[in-house]
C-alpha positions as a Markdown table, in Angstrom:
| # | Residue | x | y | z |
|---|---|---|---|---|
| 1 | Unk | 86.2 | 23.8 | 158.2 |
| 2 | Unk | 83.1 | 26.0 | 157.6 |
| 3 | Unk | 81.0 | 24.0 | 160.0 |
| 4 | Unk | 83.8 | 24.1 | 162.6 |
| 5 | Unk | 84.2 | 27.8 | 162.2 |
| 6 | Unk | 80.4 | 28.3 | 162.5 |
| 7 | Unk | 80.3 | 26.2 | 165.7 |
| 8 | Unk | 83.2 | 28.2 | 167.1 |
| 9 | Unk | 81.3 | 31.5 | 166.5 |
| 10 | Unk | 77.9 | 30.3 | 167.8 |
| 11 | Unk | 77.2 | 30.6 | 171.5 |
| 12 | Unk | 74.4 | 28.1 | 171.2 |
| 13 | Unk | 76.6 | 25.5 | 169.5 |
| 14 | Unk | 79.5 | 26.1 | 171.9 |
| 15 | Unk | 77.4 | 25.7 | 175.0 |
| 16 | Unk | 75.7 | 22.6 | 173.6 |
| 17 | Unk | 79.2 | 21.2 | 172.7 |
| 18 | Unk | 80.6 | 22.0 | 176.1 |
| 19 | Unk | 77.6 | 20.5 | 177.9 |
| 20 | Unk | 77.8 | 17.4 | 175.8 |
| 21 | Unk | 81.5 | 17.0 | 176.4 |
| 22 | Unk | 80.9 | 17.4 | 180.1 |
| 23 | Unk | 78.1 | 14.8 | 179.9 |
| 24 | Unk | 80.5 | 12.4 | 178.1 |
| 25 | Unk | 83.1 | 12.8 | 180.9 |
| 26 | Unk | 80.3 | 12.3 | 183.5 |
| 27 | Unk | 79.1 | 9.2 | 181.6 |
| 28 | Unk | 82.6 | 7.8 | 181.5 |
| 29 | Unk | 83.1 | 8.4 | 185.2 |
| 30 | Unk | 79.7 | 7.0 | 186.1 |
| 31 | Unk | 80.1 | 4.0 | 183.7 |
| 32 | Unk | 83.5 | 3.2 | 185.3 |
| 33 | Unk | 82.0 | 3.3 | 188.7 |
| 34 | Unk | 79.1 | 1.1 | 187.6 |
| 35 | Unk | 81.4 | -1.4 | 186.0 |
| 36 | Unk | 83.5 | -1.5 | 189.1 |
| 37 | Unk | 80.5 | -2.0 | 191.3 |
| 38 | Unk | 78.9 | -4.7 | 189.1 |
| 39 | Unk | 82.3 | -6.4 | 188.6 |
| 40 | Unk | 82.8 | -6.5 | 192.4 |
| 41 | Unk | 79.3 | -7.9 | 192.8 |
| 42 | Unk | 79.8 | -10.6 | 190.2 |
| 43 | Unk | 83.2 | -11.5 | 191.7 |
| 44 | Unk | 81.5 | -11.9 | 195.1 |
| 45 | Unk | 78.7 | -14.1 | 193.6 |
| 46 | Unk | 81.3 | -16.3 | 191.7 |
| 47 | Unk | 83.4 | -16.5 | 194.9 |
| 48 | Unk | 80.4 | -17.7 | 196.9 |
| 49 | Unk | 79.6 | -20.3 | 194.2 |
| 50 | Unk | 83.2 | -21.6 | 194.3 |
| 51 | Unk | 83.2 | -21.6 | 198.1 |
| 52 | Unk | 79.9 | -23.5 | 198.1 |
| 53 | Unk | 81.2 | -26.2 | 195.7 |
| 54 | Unk | 84.4 | -26.5 | 197.6 |
| 55 | Unk | 82.5 | -27.0 | 200.9 |
| 56 | Unk | 80.7 | -30.0 | 199.3 |
| 57 | Unk | 84.1 | -31.5 | 198.6 |
| 58 | Unk | 85.2 | -30.8 | 202.2 |
| 59 | Unk | 82.0 | -32.6 | 203.3 |
| 60 | Unk | 82.9 | -35.6 | 201.2 |
| 61 | Unk | 86.4 | -35.7 | 202.8 |
| 62 | Unk | 84.8 | -35.7 | 206.2 |
| 63 | Unk | 82.5 | -38.5 | 205.2 |
| 64 | Unk | 85.6 | -40.5 | 203.8 |
| 65 | Unk | 83.8 | -40.6 | 200.5 |
| 66 | Unk | 86.2 | -38.7 | 198.3 |
| 67 | Unk | 86.6 | -40.2 | 194.8 |
| 68 | Unk | 89.7 | -39.9 | 192.7 |
| 69 | Unk | 87.9 | -37.9 | 190.0 |
| 70 | Unk | 85.1 | -35.5 | 191.0 |
| 71 | Unk | 82.6 | -34.1 | 188.5 |
| 72 | Unk | 81.6 | -30.6 | 189.7 |
| 73 | Unk | 80.4 | -27.4 | 188.1 |
| 74 | Unk | 83.8 | -25.8 | 188.4 |
| 75 | Unk | 86.6 | -24.9 | 186.1 |
| 76 | Unk | 88.8 | -27.1 | 188.2 |
| 77 | Unk | 89.4 | -28.6 | 191.6 |
| 78 | Unk | 92.4 | -30.3 | 193.3 |
| 79 | Unk | 92.7 | -32.0 | 196.7 |
| 80 | Unk | 96.3 | -32.1 | 197.8 |
| 81 | Unk | 97.6 | -34.2 | 200.8 |
| 82 | Unk | 100.2 | -33.2 | 203.3 |
| 83 | Unk | 103.0 | -34.5 | 201.1 |
| 84 | Unk | 101.9 | -32.3 | 198.2 |
| 85 | Unk | 100.4 | -35.1 | 196.1 |
| 86 | Unk | 97.1 | -34.5 | 194.2 |
| 87 | Unk | 94.7 | -37.2 | 195.6 |
| 88 | Unk | 91.6 | -36.0 | 193.8 |
| 89 | Unk | 90.6 | -33.6 | 191.0 |
| 90 | Unk | 88.1 | -32.7 | 188.4 |
| 91 | Unk | 88.3 | -34.5 | 185.1 |
| 92 | Unk | 89.9 | -31.6 | 183.3 |
| 93 | Unk | 92.8 | -31.5 | 185.8 |
| 94 | Unk | 93.3 | -35.3 | 186.0 |
| 95 | Unk | 97.0 | -36.2 | 185.8 |
| 96 | Unk | 97.9 | -32.5 | 186.2 |
| 97 | Unk | 100.5 | -31.4 | 188.7 |
| 98 | Unk | 99.6 | -29.3 | 191.7 |
| 99 | Unk | 98.6 | -25.9 | 190.3 |
| 100 | Unk | 99.4 | -23.7 | 193.3 |
| 101 | Unk | 101.2 | -23.7 | 196.6 |
| 102 | Unk | 99.1 | -21.0 | 198.1 |
| 103 | Unk | 98.0 | -22.4 | 201.5 |
| 104 | Unk | 95.8 | -20.9 | 204.2 |
| 105 | Unk | 97.6 | -19.1 | 207.0 |
| 106 | Unk | 98.3 | -21.3 | 210.0 |
| 107 | Unk | 95.6 | -19.7 | 212.0 |
| 108 | Unk | 93.1 | -19.8 | 209.1 |
| 109 | Unk | 91.1 | -22.6 | 207.6 |
| 110 | Unk | 90.7 | -21.0 | 204.2 |
| 111 | Unk | 92.2 | -18.6 | 201.8 |
| 112 | Unk | 90.7 | -16.7 | 198.9 |
| 113 | Unk | 92.9 | -15.5 | 196.0 |
| 114 | Unk | 93.3 | -15.7 | 192.2 |
| 115 | Unk | 95.3 | -17.8 | 189.8 |
| 116 | Unk | 96.3 | -16.5 | 186.3 |
| 117 | Unk | 98.4 | -17.6 | 183.3 |
| 118 | Unk | 97.9 | -21.3 | 183.7 |
| 119 | Unk | 97.6 | -23.3 | 180.5 |
| 120 | Unk | 95.1 | -25.6 | 182.0 |
| 121 | Unk | 92.6 | -22.7 | 182.0 |
| 122 | Unk | 93.7 | -21.3 | 178.7 |
| 123 | Unk | 95.6 | -18.4 | 180.4 |
| 124 | Unk | 92.4 | -17.0 | 181.9 |
| 125 | Unk | 92.4 | -15.8 | 185.5 |
| 126 | Unk | 90.5 | -17.9 | 188.0 |
| 127 | Unk | 89.1 | -17.3 | 191.4 |
| 128 | Unk | 90.9 | -19.6 | 193.8 |
| 129 | Unk | 89.5 | -20.9 | 197.1 |
| 130 | Unk | 91.8 | -23.0 | 199.4 |
| 131 | Unk | 90.3 | -24.9 | 202.3 |
| 132 | Unk | 92.4 | -26.7 | 204.9 |
| 133 | Unk | 90.8 | -30.0 | 206.1 |
| 134 | Unk | 92.3 | -31.3 | 209.4 |
| 135 | Unk | 93.0 | -35.1 | 209.3 |
| 136 | Unk | 94.8 | -37.2 | 211.9 |
| 137 | Unk | 97.2 | -38.7 | 209.3 |
| 138 | Unk | 97.9 | -35.3 | 207.7 |
| 139 | Unk | 95.9 | -32.2 | 206.6 |
| 140 | Unk | 94.4 | -32.1 | 203.2 |
| 141 | Unk | 94.0 | -28.9 | 201.1 |
| 142 | Unk | 91.1 | -28.4 | 198.8 |
| 143 | Unk | 91.8 | -26.0 | 195.9 |
| 144 | Unk | 88.7 | -24.9 | 193.9 |
| 145 | Unk | 88.8 | -22.7 | 190.8 |
| 146 | Unk | 86.1 | -20.7 | 189.2 |
| 147 | Unk | 86.1 | -18.3 | 186.2 |
| 148 | Unk | 87.1 | -14.7 | 187.1 |
| 149 | Unk | 84.7 | -12.3 | 185.3 |
| 150 | Unk | 86.4 | -9.8 | 183.0 |
| 151 | Unk | 86.5 | -6.1 | 183.9 |
| 152 | Unk | 83.7 | -5.4 | 181.4 |
| 153 | Unk | 81.5 | -8.2 | 182.8 |
| 154 | Unk | 80.2 | -9.0 | 179.4 |
| 155 | Unk | 79.9 | -7.3 | 176.0 |
| 156 | Unk | 76.2 | -6.8 | 176.6 |
| 157 | Unk | 76.9 | -4.7 | 179.6 |
| 158 | Unk | 79.3 | -2.5 | 177.8 |
| 159 | Unk | 76.9 | -2.0 | 174.8 |
| 160 | Unk | 74.1 | -1.1 | 177.2 |
| 161 | Unk | 76.2 | 1.5 | 179.1 |
| 162 | Unk | 77.4 | 2.9 | 175.8 |
| 163 | Unk | 73.9 | 3.1 | 174.4 |
| 164 | Unk | 72.6 | 4.9 | 177.6 |
| 165 | Unk | 75.6 | 7.3 | 177.5 |
| 166 | Unk | 75.0 | 8.1 | 173.8 |
| 167 | Unk | 71.3 | 8.7 | 174.5 |
| 168 | Unk | 72.1 | 11.0 | 177.4 |
| 169 | Unk | 74.7 | 12.9 | 175.4 |
| 170 | Unk | 72.3 | 13.4 | 172.5 |
| 171 | Unk | 69.5 | 14.5 | 174.8 |
| 172 | Unk | 71.9 | 16.9 | 176.5 |
| 173 | Unk | 73.0 | 18.4 | 173.1 |
| 174 | Unk | 69.4 | 19.0 | 172.0 |
| 175 | Unk | 68.2 | 20.1 | 175.5 |
| 176 | Unk | 70.9 | 22.6 | 176.0 |
| 177 | Unk | 70.7 | 23.8 | 172.4 |
| 178 | Unk | 66.9 | 24.3 | 172.8 |
| 179 | Unk | 67.2 | 26.1 | 176.1 |
| 180 | Unk | 70.0 | 28.4 | 174.9 |
| 181 | Unk | 68.0 | 29.1 | 171.7 |
| 182 | Unk | 65.0 | 30.1 | 173.7 |
| 183 | Unk | 67.2 | 32.1 | 176.1 |
| 184 | Unk | 68.8 | 33.9 | 173.2 |
| 185 | Unk | 65.6 | 34.4 | 171.2 |
| 186 | Unk | 65.1 | 37.9 | 172.7 |
| 187 | Unk | 68.7 | 38.8 | 171.8 |
| 188 | Unk | 68.0 | 37.8 | 168.2 |
| 189 | Unk | 64.9 | 40.0 | 168.2 |
| 190 | Unk | 66.9 | 42.8 | 169.6 |
| 191 | Unk | 69.6 | 42.2 | 166.9 |
| 192 | Unk | 67.0 | 42.2 | 164.2 |
| 193 | Unk | 65.5 | 45.4 | 165.6 |
| 194 | Unk | 68.9 | 47.1 | 165.7 |
| 195 | Unk | 69.5 | 46.1 | 162.1 |
| 196 | Unk | 66.2 | 47.7 | 161.2 |
| 197 | Unk | 67.2 | 50.8 | 163.1 |
| 198 | Unk | 70.5 | 50.8 | 161.3 |
| 199 | Unk | 68.7 | 50.6 | 158.0 |
| 200 | Unk | 66.5 | 53.4 | 159.0 |
| 201 | Unk | 63.3 | 51.3 | 158.9 |
| 202 | Unk | 62.3 | 51.4 | 162.5 |
| 203 | Unk | 61.8 | 53.5 | 165.6 |
| 204 | Unk | 64.8 | 53.9 | 167.9 |
| 205 | Unk | 63.6 | 51.2 | 170.4 |
| 206 | Unk | 64.2 | 47.5 | 170.9 |
| 207 | Unk | 61.7 | 44.9 | 172.2 |
| 208 | Unk | 61.9 | 44.3 | 176.0 |
| 209 | Unk | 61.3 | 40.6 | 177.0 |
| 210 | Unk | 59.0 | 39.9 | 179.9 |
| 211 | Unk | 60.7 | 36.9 | 181.5 |
| 212 | Unk | 64.4 | 37.0 | 180.8 |
| 213 | Unk | 65.5 | 39.3 | 183.6 |
| 214 | Unk | 69.2 | 39.8 | 182.4 |
| 215 | Unk | 68.2 | 40.3 | 178.8 |
| 216 | Unk | 65.4 | 42.6 | 179.9 |
| 217 | Unk | 68.0 | 44.7 | 181.7 |
| 218 | Unk | 70.1 | 44.7 | 178.5 |
| 219 | Unk | 67.1 | 45.8 | 176.4 |
| 220 | Unk | 66.1 | 48.5 | 178.8 |
| 221 | Unk | 69.7 | 49.8 | 178.9 |
| 222 | Unk | 69.8 | 49.7 | 175.1 |
| 223 | Unk | 66.6 | 51.6 | 174.9 |
| 224 | Unk | 67.9 | 54.2 | 177.3 |
| 225 | Unk | 71.0 | 54.5 | 175.1 |
| 226 | Unk | 68.9 | 54.8 | 172.0 |
| 227 | Unk | 66.7 | 57.4 | 173.7 |
| 228 | Unk | 69.8 | 59.5 | 174.5 |
| 229 | Unk | 71.1 | 58.9 | 170.9 |
| 230 | Unk | 67.7 | 60.0 | 169.5 |
| 231 | Unk | 67.8 | 63.0 | 171.7 |
| 232 | Unk | 71.4 | 63.7 | 170.7 |
| 233 | Unk | 70.6 | 63.3 | 167.0 |
| 234 | Unk | 67.6 | 65.6 | 167.3 |
| 235 | Unk | 69.7 | 68.1 | 169.2 |
| 236 | Unk | 72.4 | 67.8 | 166.6 |
| 237 | Unk | 69.9 | 68.3 | 163.8 |
| 238 | Unk | 68.5 | 71.3 | 165.6 |
| 239 | Unk | 72.0 | 72.6 | 166.3 |
| 240 | Unk | 73.0 | 72.2 | 162.6 |
| 241 | Unk | 69.8 | 73.9 | 161.5 |
| 242 | Unk | 70.2 | 76.8 | 163.9 |
| 243 | Unk | 73.9 | 77.1 | 163.3 |
| 244 | Unk | 73.4 | 77.2 | 159.6 |
| 245 | Unk | 70.7 | 79.9 | 160.0 |
| 246 | Unk | 72.9 | 82.0 | 162.4 |
| 247 | Unk | 75.9 | 81.7 | 160.2 |
| 248 | Unk | 74.0 | 82.4 | 157.1 |
| 249 | Unk | 72.5 | 85.7 | 158.5 |
| 250 | Unk | 75.8 | 87.6 | 158.7 |
| 251 | Unk | 77.1 | 86.1 | 155.5 |
| 252 | Unk | 73.9 | 87.1 | 153.7 |
| 253 | Unk | 74.2 | 90.6 | 155.1 |
| 254 | Unk | 77.8 | 90.9 | 154.0 |
| 255 | Unk | 76.9 | 89.6 | 150.5 |
| 256 | Unk | 74.0 | 92.0 | 150.1 |
| 257 | Unk | 76.2 | 94.9 | 151.3 |
| 258 | Unk | 78.9 | 94.0 | 148.8 |
| 259 | Unk | 76.5 | 93.5 | 145.9 |
| 260 | Unk | 74.8 | 96.8 | 146.6 |
| 261 | Unk | 78.1 | 98.6 | 146.7 |
| 262 | Unk | 79.4 | 97.0 | 143.5 |
| 263 | Unk | 76.2 | 98.0 | 141.6 |
| 264 | Unk | 77.3 | 101.6 | 141.9 |
| 265 | Unk | 80.8 | 101.7 | 143.2 |
| 266 | Unk | 81.3 | 105.4 | 142.4 |
| 267 | Unk | 78.4 | 106.5 | 144.6 |
| 268 | Unk | 79.0 | 104.0 | 147.4 |
| 269 | Unk | 80.2 | 105.3 | 150.8 |
| 270 | Unk | 83.0 | 102.7 | 151.2 |
| 271 | Unk | 84.0 | 103.6 | 154.8 |
| 272 | Unk | 80.4 | 103.2 | 155.9 |
| 273 | Unk | 80.1 | 100.0 | 153.9 |
| 274 | Unk | 83.3 | 98.7 | 155.5 |
| 275 | Unk | 82.0 | 99.5 | 159.0 |
| 276 | Unk | 78.8 | 97.5 | 158.3 |
| 277 | Unk | 80.9 | 94.6 | 156.8 |
| 278 | Unk | 83.1 | 94.6 | 159.9 |
| 279 | Unk | 80.1 | 94.4 | 162.1 |
| 280 | Unk | 78.9 | 91.3 | 160.2 |
| 281 | Unk | 82.4 | 89.8 | 160.3 |
| 282 | Unk | 82.6 | 90.4 | 164.1 |
| 283 | Unk | 79.3 | 88.7 | 164.6 |
| 284 | Unk | 80.5 | 85.8 | 162.4 |
| 285 | Unk | 83.7 | 85.6 | 164.4 |
| 286 | Unk | 81.8 | 85.5 | 167.7 |
| 287 | Unk | 79.7 | 82.6 | 166.5 |
| 288 | Unk | 82.7 | 80.6 | 165.3 |
| 289 | Unk | 84.6 | 81.3 | 168.5 |
| 290 | Unk | 81.6 | 80.1 | 170.6 |
| 291 | Unk | 81.3 | 77.0 | 168.5 |
| 292 | Unk | 85.0 | 76.2 | 169.0 |
| 293 | Unk | 84.5 | 76.7 | 172.7 |
| 294 | Unk | 81.6 | 74.3 | 172.8 |
| 295 | Unk | 83.5 | 71.8 | 170.8 |
| 296 | Unk | 86.3 | 71.9 | 173.4 |
| 297 | Unk | 83.9 | 71.5 | 176.2 |
| 298 | Unk | 82.0 | 68.7 | 174.5 |
| 299 | Unk | 85.3 | 66.9 | 174.0 |
| 300 | Unk | 86.1 | 67.1 | 177.7 |
| 301 | Unk | 89.2 | 69.2 | 177.1 |
| 302 | Unk | 90.8 | 69.6 | 180.6 |
| 303 | Unk | 91.2 | 73.1 | 181.9 |
| 304 | Unk | 93.8 | 74.4 | 184.3 |
| 305 | Unk | 92.9 | 73.7 | 187.9 |
| 306 | Unk | 93.8 | 76.4 | 190.4 |
| 307 | Unk | 92.2 | 78.1 | 193.5 |
| 308 | Unk | 89.7 | 80.7 | 192.3 |
| 309 | Unk | 88.1 | 83.2 | 194.7 |
| 310 | Unk | 84.7 | 83.9 | 193.3 |
| 311 | Unk | 84.4 | 87.2 | 195.1 |
| 312 | Unk | 87.6 | 88.5 | 193.5 |
| 313 | Unk | 86.6 | 87.1 | 190.1 |
| 314 | Unk | 83.2 | 88.8 | 190.3 |
| 315 | Unk | 84.7 | 92.1 | 191.5 |
| 316 | Unk | 87.1 | 92.0 | 188.5 |
| 317 | Unk | 84.4 | 91.3 | 185.9 |
| 318 | Unk | 81.8 | 93.7 | 187.3 |
| 319 | Unk | 84.4 | 96.5 | 187.4 |
| 320 | Unk | 84.3 | 96.8 | 183.6 |
| 321 | Unk | 82.1 | 99.5 | 182.2 |
| 322 | Unk | 78.6 | 98.4 | 181.3 |
| 323 | Unk | 75.4 | 100.1 | 180.1 |
| 324 | Unk | 73.5 | 99.0 | 183.3 |
| 325 | Unk | 74.2 | 99.7 | 186.9 |
| 326 | Unk | 76.1 | 96.9 | 188.7 |
| 327 | Unk | 75.3 | 96.2 | 192.4 |
| 328 | Unk | 77.5 | 93.5 | 194.1 |
| 329 | Unk | 77.3 | 91.6 | 197.4 |
| 330 | Unk | 80.4 | 89.6 | 197.6 |
| 331 | Unk | 81.3 | 87.4 | 200.5 |
| 332 | Unk | 85.1 | 87.0 | 200.7 |
| 333 | Unk | 87.1 | 83.8 | 200.6 |
| 334 | Unk | 84.6 | 81.7 | 198.7 |
| 335 | Unk | 87.2 | 79.6 | 196.9 |
| 336 | Unk | 86.6 | 76.9 | 194.3 |
| 337 | Unk | 89.0 | 74.7 | 192.2 |
| 338 | Unk | 88.7 | 75.5 | 188.5 |
| 339 | Unk | 90.0 | 77.1 | 185.4 |
| 340 | Unk | 90.0 | 80.9 | 186.1 |
| 341 | Unk | 89.7 | 81.8 | 182.4 |
| 342 | Unk | 86.7 | 79.5 | 181.9 |
| 343 | Unk | 84.9 | 80.7 | 185.1 |
| 344 | Unk | 85.5 | 84.2 | 184.0 |
| 345 | Unk | 83.9 | 83.3 | 180.6 |
| 346 | Unk | 80.9 | 81.9 | 182.4 |
| 347 | Unk | 80.4 | 85.0 | 184.5 |
| 348 | Unk | 80.9 | 87.3 | 181.5 |
| 349 | Unk | 78.3 | 85.4 | 179.5 |
| 350 | Unk | 75.8 | 85.7 | 182.4 |
| 351 | Unk | 76.6 | 89.4 | 182.8 |
| 352 | Unk | 76.3 | 90.0 | 179.0 |
| 353 | Unk | 72.9 | 88.2 | 179.0 |
| 354 | Unk | 71.7 | 90.2 | 182.1 |
| 355 | Unk | 72.9 | 93.5 | 180.5 |
| 356 | Unk | 70.9 | 92.8 | 177.3 |
| 357 | Unk | 67.7 | 92.1 | 179.2 |
| 358 | Unk | 67.9 | 94.3 | 182.4 |
| 359 | Unk | 65.9 | 97.5 | 182.6 |
| 360 | Unk | 68.5 | 99.4 | 184.7 |
| 361 | Unk | 70.2 | 97.3 | 187.4 |
| 362 | Unk | 72.1 | 94.0 | 187.6 |
| 363 | Unk | 72.7 | 92.4 | 191.0 |
| 364 | Unk | 75.7 | 90.1 | 191.5 |
| 365 | Unk | 75.9 | 88.0 | 194.7 |
| 366 | Unk | 78.7 | 85.6 | 195.9 |
| 367 | Unk | 78.1 | 83.7 | 199.1 |
| 368 | Unk | 78.9 | 80.4 | 200.7 |
| 369 | Unk | 76.5 | 77.8 | 202.2 |
| 370 | Unk | 77.1 | 74.1 | 201.6 |
| 371 | Unk | 78.6 | 75.1 | 198.2 |
| 372 | Unk | 80.0 | 78.2 | 196.6 |
| 373 | Unk | 77.1 | 80.2 | 195.1 |
| 374 | Unk | 77.2 | 82.9 | 192.5 |
| 375 | Unk | 74.0 | 84.7 | 191.5 |
| 376 | Unk | 73.3 | 87.1 | 188.6 |
| 377 | Unk | 69.9 | 88.8 | 188.8 |
| 378 | Unk | 68.6 | 91.4 | 186.3 |
| 379 | Unk | 65.5 | 93.6 | 186.7 |
| 380 | Unk | 64.1 | 92.7 | 183.2 |
| 381 | Unk | 61.0 | 90.9 | 182.1 |
| 382 | Unk | 62.2 | 87.5 | 183.4 |
| 383 | Unk | 61.9 | 84.1 | 181.9 |
| 384 | Unk | 58.7 | 81.9 | 182.1 |
| 385 | Unk | 58.9 | 78.7 | 184.2 |
| 386 | Unk | 58.5 | 76.5 | 181.1 |
| 387 | Unk | 61.2 | 78.3 | 179.2 |
| 388 | Unk | 63.9 | 78.1 | 181.9 |
| 389 | Unk | 65.6 | 75.0 | 180.4 |
| 390 | Unk | 65.0 | 76.0 | 176.8 |
| 391 | Unk | 67.3 | 79.0 | 177.1 |
| 392 | Unk | 70.2 | 76.7 | 177.7 |
| 393 | Unk | 69.8 | 75.0 | 174.4 |
| 394 | Unk | 72.3 | 76.0 | 171.7 |
| 395 | Unk | 71.3 | 78.7 | 169.3 |
| 396 | Unk | 68.1 | 79.2 | 171.3 |
| 397 | Unk | 66.8 | 82.7 | 171.7 |
| 398 | Unk | 63.3 | 83.4 | 173.0 |
| 399 | Unk | 61.1 | 85.6 | 170.8 |
| 400 | Unk | 61.4 | 88.5 | 173.2 |
| 401 | Unk | 65.1 | 88.3 | 173.3 |
| 402 | Unk | 65.3 | 88.0 | 169.5 |
| 403 | Unk | 63.6 | 91.4 | 169.3 |
| 404 | Unk | 65.9 | 93.0 | 171.8 |
| 405 | Unk | 69.1 | 91.1 | 171.0 |
| 406 | Unk | 69.5 | 90.6 | 167.3 |
| 407 | Unk | 73.2 | 90.4 | 167.7 |
| 408 | Unk | 73.4 | 87.6 | 170.2 |
| 409 | Unk | 74.8 | 84.2 | 169.1 |
| 410 | Unk | 72.5 | 82.1 | 171.2 |
| 411 | Unk | 75.5 | 80.2 | 172.6 |
| 412 | Unk | 76.4 | 82.2 | 175.7 |
| 413 | Unk | 74.1 | 80.5 | 178.2 |
| 414 | Unk | 74.8 | 76.9 | 176.8 |
| 415 | Unk | 78.6 | 77.7 | 177.1 |
| 416 | Unk | 78.1 | 78.9 | 180.7 |
| 417 | Unk | 76.2 | 75.7 | 181.7 |
| 418 | Unk | 78.8 | 73.5 | 180.0 |
| 419 | Unk | 81.5 | 75.2 | 182.0 |
| 420 | Unk | 79.5 | 74.8 | 185.2 |
| 421 | Unk | 79.1 | 71.1 | 184.5 |
| 422 | Unk | 82.8 | 70.6 | 183.7 |
| 423 | Unk | 83.6 | 72.0 | 187.1 |
| 424 | Unk | 81.2 | 69.6 | 188.9 |
| 425 | Unk | 78.6 | 72.3 | 189.5 |
| 426 | Unk | 75.2 | 73.4 | 188.2 |
| 427 | Unk | 73.7 | 76.5 | 186.6 |
| 428 | Unk | 70.0 | 77.0 | 186.8 |
| 429 | Unk | 67.4 | 79.8 | 186.6 |
| 430 | Unk | 65.6 | 80.1 | 190.0 |
| 431 | Unk | 62.6 | 82.0 | 191.2 |
| 432 | Unk | 62.8 | 85.8 | 191.7 |
| 433 | Unk | 60.3 | 88.6 | 192.3 |
| 434 | Unk | 61.4 | 90.3 | 189.1 |
| 435 | Unk | 63.8 | 89.5 | 186.2 |
| 436 | Unk | 65.8 | 86.4 | 185.6 |
| 437 | Unk | 67.9 | 85.0 | 188.5 |
| 438 | Unk | 70.8 | 82.7 | 187.3 |
| 439 | Unk | 72.3 | 80.7 | 190.1 |
| 440 | Unk | 75.7 | 78.9 | 189.8 |
| 441 | Unk | 76.6 | 76.3 | 192.4 |
| 442 | Unk | 80.1 | 74.9 | 192.6 |
| 443 | Unk | 81.9 | 72.6 | 195.1 |
| 444 | Unk | 84.0 | 74.5 | 197.7 |
| 445 | Unk | 87.7 | 73.9 | 197.5 |
| 446 | Unk | 89.1 | 71.8 | 200.3 |
| 447 | Unk | 92.2 | 73.4 | 201.8 |
């Protein structure tokens, strides 16, 4: 049972077994056709031999030299006159009655057939040849009998065919097994490498075969997946490290505040200490809220789809009091499909970021070209070209922004980009003469 189960699980064994079974069926079909062809050929040869011998007897009749008993290389022969009497036969049929009444058709001089189940021949079937010999005093019929070859011709033929078939099946088994083994060898190497990766003993890449095109595509796809996994693991590690640091900062500040207050509770200004604790708690609450938002976005949690006019949304969000001057250029009826609350969160995050870094003015533009476009431009120091993707990483704050924005969570811009992607759009930092120019592009709603 163990061997059968192993064969059932092994692709190599199953393919070899199926190929061998198919070869067995092919051998049976081919052997049957060969036996039929050889049997037909042997029957034709035997028939010609019987016909040739019977013609010698016909010649004797024509020469009026037919003896009563004829010694011939046949299983049997009878010459029957017009009255149905046996006038001549081979020694083994002497004194035997007429064996058959099968006569040639009136328009034919001969007839070929078979004769079976006669005790004179031990029950074996015989090839029968009947010749009509025309005589003035009455026609004679010559019946000649020769052995009918069996369907298998001879035991030697069957043994030979069986041996050839067995050899072909064995060669098929080993050939297919070897070819499949060589074909699957890269898969085994990939499996071994994946096992090493699982055990943590190897780099996150599998070997790519040179010749096996399909397996090479599998290996390349696996490497792409592993590369993304490696990137995700690194991002997760970085995220966990940054998150722990950003969460630890307000908690450490709260602990230090409480410890200092408890050292001298009588002299502590508790209302002032409470305000400081509330500030740290508020920062902690913002970080947790942002983490929950990212978790929902990462999980692909669907939002409510509705028509959203970006100009109206921008007008509503920019109307709130801010520390910097807001300048808007809003093209009306730029409508997209999306979750209004999430798009408002996206715009709020961009405005909060611009407010922290602007010198005095924030420009907000809504327009329509092939897509709906929303721009937020501040007049601050801007962001270097090589840092434009870095700011969208979670818990990432550039050194300059850390100095100016100690209270930020480092999650506002990553949340904004995730919301843009969830709406089928993009959020990038594009070139500007001064400051940072964030550009959101979304598909226009089809009415």
